[in-house]
C-alpha positions in Angstrom: 0.0 0.0 0.0 2.9 2.4 0.7 4.0 2.5 -3.0 0.5 3.4 -4.1 0.5 6.3 -1.7 3.9 7.5 -3.0 2.6 7.3 -6.6 -0.6 9.1 -5.6 1.6 11.9 -4.2 3.5 12.1 -7.5 0.2 12.3 -9.3 -1.0 15.1 -7.1 2.3 17.0 -7.8 2.0 16.5 -11.5 -1.6 17.8 -11.4 -0.4 20.9 -9.5 2.3 21.5 -12.1 -0.4 21.1 -14.9 -2.5 23.8 -13.1 0.4 26.2 -13.4 0.6 25.6 -17.1 -3.2 26.1 -17.8 -3.8 29.6 -19.1 -7.3 29.5 -17.7 -6.0 29.3 -14.1 -4.7 32.8 -13.9 -2.4 35.4 -15.3 1.0 34.5 -16.8 3.1 36.2 -14.1 1.2 34.6 -11.3 1.4 31.1 -12.9 5.2 31.6 -13.6 5.9 32.6 -9.9 3.9 29.5 -8.7 5.8 27.3 -11.2 9.2 28.6 -10.0 8.3 28.0 -6.3 7.0 24.5 -7.1 10.2 23.7 -9.0 12.3 25.1 -6.2 10.5 23.0 -3.6 10.8 19.9 -5.7 14.6 20.4 -6.1 15.1 20.6 -2.4 12.9 17.5 -1.6 14.5 14.4 -0.1 12.8 12.1 -2.6 14.9 11.4 -5.7 11.9 11.2 -8.0 10.6 14.6 -6.9 14.2 16.0 -7.3 14.1 14.7 -11.0 10.7 16.4 -11.4 12.3 19.7 -10.3 15.2 19.3 -12.7 12.9 18.6 -15.6 10.8 21.6 -14.6 13.8 23.8 -14.5 15.1 22.7 -17.9 11.6 23.4 -19.5 11.2 26.7 -17.8 12.8 28.9 -20.5 10.2 27.9 -23.2 7.1 27.4 -21.2 6.3 31.1 -20.5 8.2 32.6 -23.5 5.1 34.0 -25.0 3.9 35.9 -22.0 0.2 36.3 -21.7 -0.5 35.8 -25.4 -3.2 33.2 -25.9 -2.8 32.5 -29.6 0.3 30.2 -29.2 -0.2 26.4 -29.4 -0.7 25.1 -25.9 1.1 21.7 -26.3 2.6 19.4 -28.9 -0.8 18.1 -30.0 -2.1 21.6 -30.6 1.1 22.5 -32.6 0.6 19.3 -34.7 -3.0 20.3 -35.4 -1.8 23.8 -36.5 0.7 22.3 -39.0 -2.1 20.1 -40.5 -4.2 23.0 -41.4 -4.2 24.1 -45.0 -1.5 26.7 -45.6 -1.8 29.9 -47.6 -1.0 28.6 -51.0 -3.5 25.8 -50.5 -6.3 28.2 -49.5 -5.8 30.5 -52.5 -7.4 28.1 -54.9 -9.2 30.1 -57.7 -10.2 29.6 -61.3 -9.2 26.3 -62.8 -6.2 25.7 -60.6 -5.7 22.2 -59.2 -6.9 21.8 -55.6 -3.9 19.8 -54.6 -3.4 16.2 -53.6 -3.5 17.0 -49.9 -6.9 18.6 -50.0 -8.4 15.9 -52.2 -7.1 13.2 -49.9 -8.3 14.9 -46.7 -11.6 15.9 -48.0 -15.0 14.3 -47.4 -15.6 10.8 -48.8 -18.7 9.5 -50.4 
């Protein structure tokens, strides 16, 4: 039962980290301060797994809050991949008798 309690503690910590990354949970400066405090607490913990969490948080810190309070940046890798799959400008400018492109034909509706 003790290992399950330790893992439950890790899950709670990860959820707290995730709350600091959620733009809906507050302003960027406040979330960044909370993220820094949480990373500092994890680095000074006795548990080696929590120390590793703190090291990972510190290494990711530079890019997480780089955009400031702007909300138009992709939130995570999945959002970034969705953005790259959208039709680009040259594919949207289809006019006249120009070919629609293989990508649009393959991703379009099927019969």
